[in-house]
C-alpha positions as protocol buffer text, in pm:
chain_id: "A"
residue {
  index: 1
  type: MET
  ca { x: 16758 y: 4641 z: 8493 }
}
residue {
  index: 2
  type: SER
  ca { x: 16670 y: 4281 z: 8527 }
}
residue {
  index: 3
  type: LEU
  ca { x: 16317 y: 4162 z: 8376 }
}
residue {
  index: 4
  type: ARG
  ca { x: 16207 y: 4035 z: 8744 }
}
residue {
  index: 5
  type: THR
  ca { x: 16245 y: 4454 z: 8860 }
}
residue {
  index: 6
  type: LEU
  ca { x: 16091 y: 4594 z: 8596 }
}
residue {
  index: 7
  type: VAL
  ca { x: 15758 y: 4360 z: 8668 }
}
residue {
  index: 8
  type: ALA
  ca { x: 15801 y: 4506 z: 9020 }
}
residue {
  index: 9
  type: ILE
  ca { x: 15819 y: 4866 z: 8901 }
}
residue {
  index: 10
  type: LEU
  ca { x: 15497 y: 4821 z: 8721 }
}
residue {
  index: 11
  type: VAL
  ca { x: 15276 y: 4597 z: 8929 }
}
residue {
  index: 12
  type: LEU
  ca { x: 15297 y: 4757 z: 9271 }
}
residue {
  index: 13
  type: PRO
  ca { x: 15107 y: 5124 z: 9181 }
}
residue {
  index: 14
  type: LEU
  ca { x: 14862 y: 4944 z: 9011 }
}
residue {
  index: 15
  type: SER
  ca { x: 14826 y: 4745 z: 9355 }
}
residue {
  index: 16
  type: SER
  ca { x: 14823 y: 5020 z: 9555 }
}
residue {
  index: 17
  type: ALA
  ca { x: 14530 y: 5231 z: 9351 }
}
residue {
  index: 18
  type: CYS
  ca { x: 14315 y: 4850 z: 9407 }
}
residue {
  index: 19
  type: ALA
  ca { x: 14365 y: 4867 z: 9720 }
}
residue {
  index: 20
  type: THR
  ca { x: 14249 y: 5260 z: 9792 }
}
residue {
  index: 21
  type: GLU
  ca { x: 13938 y: 5176 z: 9598 }
}
residue {
  index: 22
  type: GLN
  ca { x: 13808 y: 4895 z: 9811 }
}
residue {
  index: 23
  type: GLN
  ca { x: 13852 y: 5135 z: 10098 }
}
residue {
  index: 24
  type: THR
  ca { x: 13635 y: 5344 z: 10015 }
}
residue {
  index: 25
  type: PRO
  ca { x: 13242 y: 5317 z: 10075 }
}
residue {
  index: 26
  type: LEU
  ca { x: 13004 y: 5218 z: 9934 }
}
residue {
  index: 27
  type: PHE
  ca { x: 12670 y: 5446 z: 10105 }
}
residue {
  index: 28
  type: PRO
  ca { x: 12792 y: 5779 z: 10115 }
}
residue {
  index: 29
  type: GLY
  ca { x: 12770 y: 5899 z: 10505 }
}
residue {
  index: 30
  type: SER
  ca { x: 12869 y: 5477 z: 10584 }
}
residue {
  index: 31
  type: ASP
  ca { x: 13150 y: 5297 z: 10678 }
}
residue {
  index: 32
  type: THR
  ca { x: 12933 y: 4994 z: 10626 }
}
residue {
  index: 33
  type: THR
  ca { x: 12996 y: 4722 z: 10306 }
}
residue {
  index: 34
  type: PRO
  ca { x: 12775 y: 4510 z: 10147 }
}
residue {
  index: 35
  type: ALA
  ca { x: 12876 y: 4148 z: 10252 }
}
residue {
  index: 36
  type: GLU
  ca { x: 13090 y: 3963 z: 10032 }
}
residue {
  index: 37
  type: GLY
  ca { x: 12907 y: 3783 z: 9741 }
}
residue {
  index: 38
  type: THR
  ca { x: 12702 y: 4060 z: 9741 }
}
residue {
  index: 39
  type: THR
  ca { x: 12585 y: 4384 z: 9566 }
}
residue {
  index: 40
  type: PRO
  ca { x: 12361 y: 4680 z: 9716 }
}
residue {
  index: 41
  type: SER
  ca { x: 12114 y: 4588 z: 9416 }
}
residue {
  index: 42
  type: GLU
  ca { x: 12087 y: 4201 z: 9609 }
}
residue {
  index: 43
  type: THR
  ca { x: 12056 y: 4328 z: 9922 }
}
residue {
  index: 44
  type: PRO
  ca { x: 11701 y: 4221 z: 10129 }
}
residue {
  index: 45
  type: ASP
  ca { x: 11395 y: 4474 z: 10196 }
}
residue {
  index: 46
  type: ASP
  ca { x: 11361 y: 4332 z: 10510 }
}
residue {
  index: 47
  type: GLU
  ca { x: 11756 y: 4443 z: 10575 }
}
residue {
  index: 48
  type: GLN
  ca { x: 11707 y: 4813 z: 10503 }
}
residue {
  index: 49
  type: PRO
  ca { x: 11712 y: 5040 z: 10718 }
}
residue {
  index: 50
  type: SER
  ca { x: 11376 y: 5216 z: 10897 }
}
residue {
  index: 51
  type: PRO
  ca { x: 11270 y: 5487 z: 11151 }
}
residue {
  index: 52
  type: ASP
  ca { x: 11231 y: 5171 z: 11386 }
}
residue {
  index: 53
  type: ASP
  ca { x: 11603 y: 5045 z: 11428 }
}
residue {
  index: 54
  type: GLY
  ca { x: 11778 y: 5333 z: 11530 }
}
residue {
  index: 55
  type: THR
  ca { x: 11911 y: 5417 z: 11192 }
}
residue {
  index: 56
  type: GLY
  ca { x: 11724 y: 5686 z: 11080 }
}
residue {
  index: 57
  type: PRO
  ca { x: 11500 y: 5660 z: 10781 }
}
residue {
  index: 58
  type: ALA
  ca { x: 11567 y: 5465 z: 10493 }
}
residue {
  index: 59
  type: PRO
  ca { x: 11688 y: 5738 z: 10215 }
}
residue {
  index: 60
  type: THR
  ca { x: 11442 y: 5829 z: 9976 }
}
residue {
  index: 61
  type: ASP
  ca { x: 11439 y: 5928 z: 9612 }
}
residue {
  index: 62
  type: ALA
  ca { x: 11296 y: 6338 z: 9586 }
}
residue {
  index: 63
  type: SER
  ca { x: 11213 y: 6240 z: 9301 }
}
residue {
  index: 64
  type: THR
  ca { x: 10905 y: 5995 z: 9439 }
}
residue {
  index: 65
  type: PRO
  ca { x: 10609 y: 6107 z: 9551 }
}
residue {
  index: 66
  type: SER
  ca { x: 10540 y: 6019 z: 9935 }
}
residue {
  index: 67
  type: PRO
  ca { x: 10169 y: 5856 z: 10007 }
}
residue {
  index: 68
  type: THR
  ca { x: 9980 y: 6185 z: 10101 }
}
residue {
  index: 69
  type: ASP
  ca { x: 10133 y: 6335 z: 9741 }
}
residue {
  index: 70
  type: VAL
  ca { x: 9908 y: 6132 z: 9549 }
}
residue {
  index: 71
  type: VAL
  ca { x: 9569 y: 5938 z: 9587 }
}
residue {
  index: 72
  type: ALA
  ca { x: 9453 y: 5634 z: 9381 }
}
residue {
  index: 73
  type: ALA
  ca { x: 9182 y: 5749 z: 9075 }
}
residue {
  index: 74
  type: VAL
  ca { x: 8875 y: 5569 z: 9002 }
}
residue {
  index: 75
  type: ASP
  ca { x: 9066 y: 5356 z: 8710 }
}
residue {
  index: 76
  type: GLY
  ca { x: 9335 y: 5246 z: 9022 }
}
residue {
  index: 77
  type: SER
  ca { x: 9599 y: 5543 z: 8863 }
}
residue {
  index: 78
  type: ALA
  ca { x: 9787 y: 5787 z: 9066 }
}
residue {
  index: 79
  type: ALA
  ca { x: 9675 y: 6105 z: 8999 }
}
residue {
  index: 80
  type: PRO
  ca { x: 9847 y: 6406 z: 9248 }
}
residue {
  index: 81
  type: THR
  ca { x: 9691 y: 6580 z: 9523 }
}
residue {
  index: 82
  type: ASP
  ca { x: 9673 y: 6927 z: 9403 }
}
residue {
  index: 83
  type: ALA
  ca { x: 9413 y: 6773 z: 9056 }
}
residue {
  index: 84
  type: ILE
  ca { x: 9154 y: 6715 z: 9347 }
}
residue {
  index: 85
  type: ALA
  ca { x: 8889 y: 7023 z: 9321 }
}
residue {
  index: 86
  type: PRO
  ca { x: 8865 y: 7247 z: 9513 }
}
residue {
  index: 87
  type: THR
  ca { x: 8550 y: 7219 z: 9825 }
}
residue {
  index: 88
  type: ASP
  ca { x: 8385 y: 7515 z: 9637 }
}
residue {
  index: 89
  type: ALA
  ca { x: 8391 y: 7381 z: 9282 }
}
residue {
  index: 90
  type: ILE
  ca { x: 8266 y: 7069 z: 9454 }
}
residue {
  index: 91
  type: ALA
  ca { x: 7854 y: 7025 z: 9328 }
}
residue {
  index: 92
  type: PRO
  ca { x: 7576 y: 7038 z: 9657 }
}
residue {
  index: 93
  type: THR
  ca { x: 7502 y: 6691 z: 9753 }
}
residue {
  index: 94
  type: ASP
  ca { x: 7117 y: 6799 z: 9604 }
}
residue {
  index: 95
  type: ALA
  ca { x: 7242 y: 6746 z: 9268 }
}
residue {
  index: 96
  type: LEU
  ca { x: 7491 y: 6446 z: 9283 }
}
residue {
  index: 97
  type: VAL
  ca { x: 7370 y: 6066 z: 9124 }
}
residue {
  index: 98
  type: PRO
  ca { x: 7386 y: 5730 z: 9282 }
}
residue {
  index: 99
  type: VAL
  ca { x: 7624 y: 5515 z: 9194 }
}
residue {
  index: 100
  type: ASP
  ca { x: 7374 y: 5294 z: 9070 }
}
residue {
  index: 101
  type: GLY
  ca { x: 7310 y: 5546 z: 8775 }
}
residue {
  index: 102
  type: SER
  ca { x: 6947 y: 5612 z: 8912 }
}
residue {
  index: 103
  type: ALA
  ca { x: 6779 y: 5908 z: 8939 }
}
residue {
  index: 104
  type: ALA
  ca { x: 6833 y: 6121 z: 9279 }
}
residue {
  index: 105
  type: PRO
  ca { x: 6525 y: 6134 z: 9515 }
}
residue {
  index: 106
  type: ASP
  ca { x: 6386 y: 6478 z: 9493 }
}
residue {
  index: 107
  type: THR
  ca { x: 6502 y: 6667 z: 9752 }
}
residue {
  index: 108
  type: ILE
  ca { x: 6362 y: 7064 z: 9922 }
}
residue {
  index: 109
  type: ALA
  ca { x: 6597 y: 7319 z: 9858 }
}
residue {
  index: 110
  type: GLN
  ca { x: 6669 y: 7553 z: 10129 }
}
residue {
  index: 111
  type: ASP
  ca { x: 6436 y: 7797 z: 9920 }
}
residue {
  index: 112
  type: GLY
  ca { x: 6138 y: 7487 z: 9885 }
}
residue {
  index: 113
  type: SER
  ca { x: 6176 y: 7516 z: 9524 }
}
residue {
  index: 114
  type: THR
  ca { x: 6153 y: 7178 z: 9509 }
}
residue {
  index: 115
  type: ALA
  ca { x: 5860 y: 7106 z: 9747 }
}
residue {
  index: 116
  type: PRO
  ca { x: 5480 y: 6984 z: 9639 }
}
residue {
  index: 117
  type: ALA
  ca { x: 5308 y: 7381 z: 9528 }
}
residue {
  index: 118
  type: PRO
  ca { x: 5042 y: 7416 z: 9788 }
}
residue {
  index: 119
  type: ASN
  ca { x: 4638 y: 7356 z: 9727 }
}
residue {
  index: 120
  type: PRO
  ca { x: 4544 y: 7695 z: 9655 }
}
residue {
  index: 121
  type: ALA
  ca { x: 4225 y: 7633 z: 9902 }
}
residue {
  index: 122
  type: GLN
  ca { x: 4504 y: 7669 z: 10188 }
}
residue {
  index: 123
  type: ILE
  ca { x: 4715 y: 7926 z: 10082 }
}
residue {
  index: 124
  type: PRO
  ca { x: 4573 y: 8235 z: 10339 }
}
residue {
  index: 125
  type: GLY
  ca { x: 4388 y: 8489 z: 10243 }
}
residue {
  index: 126
  type: VAL
  ca { x: 4266 y: 8300 z: 9964 }
}
residue {
  index: 127
  type: THR
  ca { x: 3861 y: 8339 z: 9921 }
}
residue {
  index: 128
  type: ARG
  ca { x: 3706 y: 8055 z: 10038 }
}
residue {
  index: 129
  type: PRO
  ca { x: 3552 y: 7788 z: 9788 }
}
residue {
  index: 130
  type: THR
  ca { x: 3205 y: 7824 z: 9664 }
}
residue {
  index: 131
  type: TRP
  ca { x: 3103 y: 7469 z: 9698 }
}
residue {
  index: 132
  type: GLN
  ca { x: 2696 y: 7365 z: 9740 }
}
residue {
  index: 133
  type: LEU
  ca { x: 2590 y: 7064 z: 9960 }
}
residue {
  index: 134
  type: VAL
  ca { x: 2352 y: 6944 z: 10159 }
}
residue {
  index: 135
  type: ASP
  ca { x: 2305 y: 6989 z: 10542 }
}
residue {
  index: 136
  type: PHE
  ca { x: 2175 y: 6757 z: 10708 }
}
residue {
  index: 137
  type: GLN
  ca { x: 2161 y: 6803 z: 11065 }
}
residue {
  index: 138
  type: PRO
  ca { x: 1843 y: 6797 z: 11153 }
}
residue {
  index: 139
  type: VAL
  ca { x: 1830 y: 7070 z: 11385 }
}
residue {
  index: 140
  type: SER
  ca { x: 2004 y: 7293 z: 11171 }
}
residue {
  index: 141
  type: PRO
  ca { x: 1745 y: 7610 z: 11067 }
}
residue {
  index: 142
  type: ARG
  ca { x: 1847 y: 7498 z: 10704 }
}
residue {
  index: 143
  type: THR
  ca { x: 1823 y: 7104 z: 10726 }
}
residue {
  index: 144
  type: GLY
  ca { x: 1763 y: 6958 z: 10409 }
}
residue {
  index: 145
  type: GLN
  ca { x: 1865 y: 7271 z: 10178 }
}
residue {
  index: 146
  type: THR
  ca { x: 2170 y: 7304 z: 9959 }
}
residue {
  index: 147
  type: TYR
  ca { x: 2376 y: 7596 z: 10057 }
}
residue {
  index: 148
  type: GLY
  ca { x: 2765 y: 7724 z: 10107 }
}
residue {
  index: 149
  type: LEU
  ca { x: 3034 y: 7926 z: 10346 }
}
residue {
  index: 150
  type: GLU
  ca { x: 2844 y: 8249 z: 10146 }
}
residue {
  index: 151
  type: ALA
  ca { x: 2575 y: 8163 z: 10413 }
}
residue {
  index: 152
  type: PHE
  ca { x: 2781 y: 8318 z: 10695 }
}
residue {
  index: 153
  type: ASP
  ca { x: 2949 y: 8623 z: 10594 }
}
residue {
  index: 154
  type: GLY
  ca { x: 2995 y: 8879 z: 10839 }
}
residue {
  index: 155
  type: THR
  ca { x: 3138 y: 8578 z: 11105 }
}
residue {
  index: 156
  type: LEU
  ca { x: 3464 y: 8393 z: 11229 }
}
residue {
  index: 157
  type: THR
  ca { x: 3372 y: 8061 z: 11014 }
}
residue {
  index: 158
  type: VAL
  ca { x: 3548 y: 7735 z: 11134 }
}
residue {
  index: 159
  type: VAL
  ca { x: 3518 y: 7410 z: 10867 }
}
residue {
  index: 160
  type: ALA
  ca { x: 3666 y: 7083 z: 11004 }
}
residue {
  index: 161
  type: LEU
  ca { x: 3692 y: 6757 z: 10789 }
}
residue {
  index: 162
  type: HIS
  ca { x: 3485 y: 6407 z: 10908 }
}
residue {
  index: 163
  type: SER
  ca { x: 3328 y: 6153 z: 10954 }
}
residue {
  index: 164
  type: SER
  ca { x: 3076 y: 6018 z: 11064 }
}
residue {
  index: 165
  type: TRP
  ca { x: 3213 y: 5694 z: 11189 }
}
residue {
  index: 166
  type: CYS
  ca { x: 3489 y: 5765 z: 11311 }
}
residue {
  index: 167
  type: GLY
  ca { x: 3472 y: 5801 z: 11740 }
}
residue {
  index: 168
  type: TYR
  ca { x: 3783 y: 6040 z: 11720 }
}
residue {
  index: 169
  type: CYS
  ca { x: 3547 y: 6285 z: 11481 }
}
residue {
  index: 170
  type: ARG
  ca { x: 3252 y: 6246 z: 11704 }
}
residue {
  index: 171
  type: SER
  ca { x: 3475 y: 6360 z: 11984 }
}
residue {
  index: 172
  type: GLN
  ca { x: 3637 y: 6676 z: 11793 }
}
residue {
  index: 173
  type: ALA
  ca { x: 3241 y: 6799 z: 11661 }
}
residue {
  index: 174
  type: GLU
  ca { x: 3171 y: 6751 z: 12092 }
}
residue {
  index: 175
  type: LYS
  ca { x: 3444 y: 7009 z: 12140 }
}
residue {
  index: 176
  type: MET
  ca { x: 3365 y: 7206 z: 11886 }
}
residue {
  index: 177
  type: GLU
  ca { x: 3060 y: 7276 z: 12005 }
}
residue {
  index: 178
  type: GLN
  ca { x: 3163 y: 7307 z: 12391 }
}
residue {
  index: 179
  type: LEU
  ca { x: 3434 y: 7627 z: 12204 }
}
residue {
  index: 180
  type: TYR
  ca { x: 3106 y: 7739 z: 12008 }
}
residue {
  index: 181
  type: TYR
  ca { x: 2959 y: 7812 z: 12351 }
}
residue {
  index: 182
  type: GLU
  ca { x: 3240 y: 7927 z: 12580 }
}
residue {
  index: 183
  type: LEU
  ca { x: 3317 y: 8198 z: 12259 }
}
residue {
  index: 184
  type: ASP
  ca { x: 2985 y: 8294 z: 12203 }
}
residue {
  index: 185
  type: ALA
  ca { x: 2933 y: 8376 z: 12566 }
}
residue {
  index: 186
  type: ALA
  ca { x: 3279 y: 8564 z: 12602 }
}
residue {
  index: 187
  type: GLY
  ca { x: 3107 y: 8817 z: 12343 }
}
residue {
  index: 188
  type: THR
  ca { x: 3344 y: 8596 z: 12001 }
}
residue {
  index: 189
  type: ARG
  ca { x: 3038 y: 8531 z: 11713 }
}
residue {
  index: 190
  type: VAL
  ca { x: 3210 y: 8239 z: 11596 }
}
residue {
  index: 191
  type: GLN
  ca { x: 3016 y: 7996 z: 11347 }
}
residue {
  index: 192
  type: MET
  ca { x: 3070 y: 7601 z: 11348 }
}
residue {
  index: 193
  type: VAL
  ca { x: 3116 y: 7360 z: 11000 }
}
residue {
  index: 194
  type: SER
  ca { x: 3192 y: 7020 z: 10911 }
}
residue {
  index: 195
  type: ILE
  ca { x: 3164 y: 6867 z: 10576 }
}
residue {
  index: 196
  type: ASN
  ca { x: 3150 y: 6472 z: 10592 }
}
residue {
  index: 197
  type: SER
  ca { x: 3326 y: 6245 z: 10443 }
}
residue {
  index: 198
  type: LEU
  ca { x: 3214 y: 6106 z: 10095 }
}
residue {
  index: 199
  type: ASP
  ca { x: 3232 y: 5726 z: 10156 }
}
residue {
  index: 200
  type: GLU
  ca { x: 2930 y: 5490 z: 10185 }
}
residue {
  index: 201
  type: SER
  ca { x: 2998 y: 5420 z: 10608 }
}
residue {
  index: 202
  type: ALA
  ca { x: 2977 y: 5780 z: 10692 }
}
residue {
  index: 203
  type: VAL
  ca { x: 2707 y: 5853 z: 10442 }
}
residue {
  index: 204
  type: THR
  ca { x: 2545 y: 5575 z: 10654 }
}
residue {
  index: 205
  type: ASN
  ca { x: 2659 y: 5704 z: 10990 }
}
residue {
  index: 206
  type: GLN
  ca { x: 2575 y: 6065 z: 10993 }
}
residue {
  index: 207
  type: ALA
  ca { x: 2288 y: 6060 z: 11271 }
}
residue {
  index: 208
  type: ASN
  ca { x: 2627 y: 5900 z: 11480 }
}
residue {
  index: 209
  type: LEU
  ca { x: 2782 y: 6255 z: 11372 }
}
residue {
  index: 210
  type: SER
  ca { x: 2494 y: 6494 z: 11438 }
}
residue {
  index: 211
  type: ALA
  ca { x: 2407 y: 6365 z: 11780 }
}
residue {
  index: 212
  type: VAL
  ca { x: 2681 y: 6512 z: 11922 }
}
residue {
  index: 213
  type: CYS
  ca { x: 2633 y: 6894 z: 11793 }
}
residue {
  index: 214
  type: THR
  ca { x: 2361 y: 7207 z: 11641 }
}
residue {
  index: 215
  type: PHE
  ca { x: 2564 y: 7331 z: 11396 }
}
residue {
  index: 216
  type: PRO
  ca { x: 2540 y: 7245 z: 11011 }
}
residue {
  index: 217
  type: LEU
  ca { x: 2654 y: 6915 z: 10912 }
}
residue {
  index: 218
  type: PHE
  ca { x: 2786 y: 6946 z: 10498 }
}
residue {
  index: 219
  type: GLN
  ca { x: 2744 y: 6584 z: 10312 }
}
residue {
  index: 220
  type: ASP
  ca { x: 3043 y: 6597 z: 10046 }
}
residue {
  index: 221
  type: THR
  ca { x: 2930 y: 6402 z: 9776 }
}
residue {
  index: 222
  type: PRO
  ca { x: 3103 y: 6240 z: 9421 }
}
residue {
  index: 223
  type: GLU
  ca { x: 2973 y: 6504 z: 9219 }
}
residue {
  index: 224
  type: ALA
  ca { x: 3162 y: 6827 z: 9450 }
}
residue {
  index: 225
  type: GLN
  ca { x: 3431 y: 6595 z: 9581 }
}
residue {
  index: 226
  type: VAL
  ca { x: 3487 y: 6936 z: 9813 }
}
residue {
  index: 227
  type: TRP
  ca { x: 3768 y: 6781 z: 10071 }
}
residue {
  index: 228
  type: ALA
  ca { x: 3920 y: 6698 z: 9738 }
}
residue {
  index: 229
  type: SER
  ca { x: 3927 y: 7035 z: 9576 }
}
residue {
  index: 230
  type: ILE
  ca { x: 4041 y: 7169 z: 9895 }
}
residue {
  index: 231
  type: GLY
  ca { x: 4323 y: 6941 z: 9921 }
}
residue {
  index: 232
  type: GLY
  ca { x: 4174 y: 6861 z: 10322 }
}
residue {
  index: 233
  type: THR
  ca { x: 4223 y: 6470 z: 10483 }
}
residue {
  index: 234
  type: LYS
  ca { x: 4055 y: 6425 z: 10809 }
}
residue {
  index: 235
  type: ASP
  ca { x: 3988 y: 6613 z: 11108 }
}
residue {
  index: 236
  type: ASP
  ca { x: 4159 y: 6913 z: 10905 }
}
residue {
  index: 237
  type: PHE
  ca { x: 4026 y: 7248 z: 11017 }
}
residue {
  index: 238
  type: TYR
  ca { x: 4016 y: 7555 z: 10739 }
}
residue {
  index: 239
  type: ILE
  ca { x: 3928 y: 7844 z: 10930 }
}
residue {
  index: 240
  type: TYR
  ca { x: 3780 y: 8171 z: 10733 }
}
residue {
  index: 241
  type: ARG
  ca { x: 3766 y: 8526 z: 10862 }
}
residue {
  index: 242
  type: ALA
  ca { x: 3484 y: 8750 z: 10852 }
}
residue {
  index: 243
  type: ASP
  ca { x: 3496 y: 8913 z: 10492 }
}
residue {
  index: 244
  type: GLY
  ca { x: 3516 y: 8499 z: 10334 }
}
residue {
  index: 245
  type: THR
  ca { x: 3905 y: 8456 z: 10278 }
}
residue {
  index: 246
  type: LEU
  ca { x: 4134 y: 8217 z: 10418 }
}
residue {
  index: 247
  type: ALA
  ca { x: 4327 y: 8309 z: 10764 }
}
residue {
  index: 248
  type: GLN
  ca { x: 4517 y: 7984 z: 10818 }
}
residue {
  index: 249
  type: TYR
  ca { x: 4495 y: 7568 z: 10728 }
}
residue {
  index: 250
  type: ILE
  ca { x: 4541 y: 7356 z: 10962 }
}
residue {
  index: 251
  type: ASN
  ca { x: 4684 y: 7033 z: 10852 }
}
residue {
  index: 252
  type: HIS
  ca { x: 4599 y: 6737 z: 11129 }
}
residue {
  index: 253
  type: ARG
  ca { x: 4893 y: 6515 z: 11039 }
}
residue {
  index: 254
  type: SER
  ca { x: 5143 y: 6815 z: 11101 }
}
residue {
  index: 255
  type: THR
  ca { x: 5010 y: 7042 z: 11321 }
}
residue {
  index: 256
  type: PRO
  ca { x: 4721 y: 6866 z: 11557 }
}
residue {
  index: 257
  type: TYR
  ca { x: 4458 y: 7037 z: 11743 }
}
residue {
  index: 258
  type: ASN
  ca { x: 4284 y: 6733 z: 11978 }
}
residue {
  index: 259
  type: LEU
  ca { x: 4011 y: 6927 z: 12123 }
}
residue {
  index: 260
  type: SER
  ca { x: 3983 y: 6689 z: 12398 }
}
residue {
  index: 261
  type: VAL
  ca { x: 4290 y: 6762 z: 12540 }
}
residue {
  index: 262
  type: GLU
  ca { x: 4344 y: 7097 z: 12704 }
}
residue {
  index: 263
  type: ASP
  ca { x: 4643 y: 7266 z: 12584 }
}
residue {
  index: 264
  type: ASP
  ca { x: 4543 y: 7244 z: 12269 }
}
residue {
  index: 265
  type: TYR
  ca { x: 4150 y: 7305 z: 12363 }
}
residue {
  index: 266
  type: ASN
  ca { x: 4275 y: 7636 z: 12461 }
}
residue {
  index: 267
  type: ARG
  ca { x: 4547 y: 7714 z: 12167 }
}
residue {
  index: 268
  type: PHE
  ca { x: 4266 y: 7653 z: 11916 }
}
residue {
  index: 269
  type: ARG
  ca { x: 4047 y: 7907 z: 12198 }
}
residue {
  index: 270
  type: ASP
  ca { x: 4341 y: 8142 z: 12182 }
}
residue {
  index: 271
  type: LEU
  ca { x: 4425 y: 8162 z: 11813 }
}
residue {
  index: 272
  type: LEU
  ca { x: 4079 y: 8196 z: 11769 }
}
residue {
  index: 273
  type: VAL
  ca { x: 4000 y: 8542 z: 11932 }
}
residue {
  index: 274
  type: GLU
  ca { x: 4315 y: 8665 z: 11775 }
}
residue {
  index: 275
  type: ILE
  ca { x: 4168 y: 8609 z: 11441 }
}
residue {
  index: 276
  type: ALA
  ca { x: 3888 y: 8741 z: 11504 }
}
residue {
  index: 277
  type: ALA
  ca { x: 4018 y: 9048 z: 11675 }
}
residue {
  index: 278
  type: GLY
  ca { x: 4214 y: 9089 z: 11333 }
}
residue {
  index: 279
  type: ARG
  ca { x: 4553 y: 9020 z: 11515 }
}
residue {
  index: 280
  type: GLN
  ca { x: 4570 y: 8744 z: 11306 }
}
């Protein structure tokens, strides 16, 4: 056997094996092969198959989480969604601290636990206060005398907080006078009372208030501080039952009664009738 024949016998099987290997697809399930001079790792990203080019979704590694499987942590790292606390474990919003680190503002809880406590003198059922003031109403039977609400025990008593310089207050006092006579004619006994504020303008203009009514008018003083002691503000009402206990405190800012308005006047009248009858 010649040398040429021996070389041919050895080279032929190797050439066939190489040809077979080049015909094997590089990507399972695909008949395409990379362009000459490239490798799979050198194929540009924008040439990878995508769901929009008709070739189906790009292959993904099963070990790589999808965007919906991760969330960004505060420090920028990724955290699995199963690390998020369940909804029922999240603290209520009133317990959250602002991002600037300052204390959260006070909030009123459903049970009212964070609401400021009311002044004891405003709680229904409390016994009337024991203040003593001078009655400056010229036509009052006790004008110039110092006394308090004990003088009206046994009678439904309405105490209003007014300022003599205030036109609105004077209009309310005038309507209180009208209401007194209306209720008296209907058989409901009620005593109207007003406490004038202690500011200088109110003190010097007492006559403006006494000119529109005939019921007792008391002058608050720096020593007594009645308005402050009962937690009242201008145009508030305190309604005391015949037994001297508070039936209702009416804060003008939250539950206004403008007696110059017919509907408010009628509501206030009906309220007094209900209290006098023991139904409130």
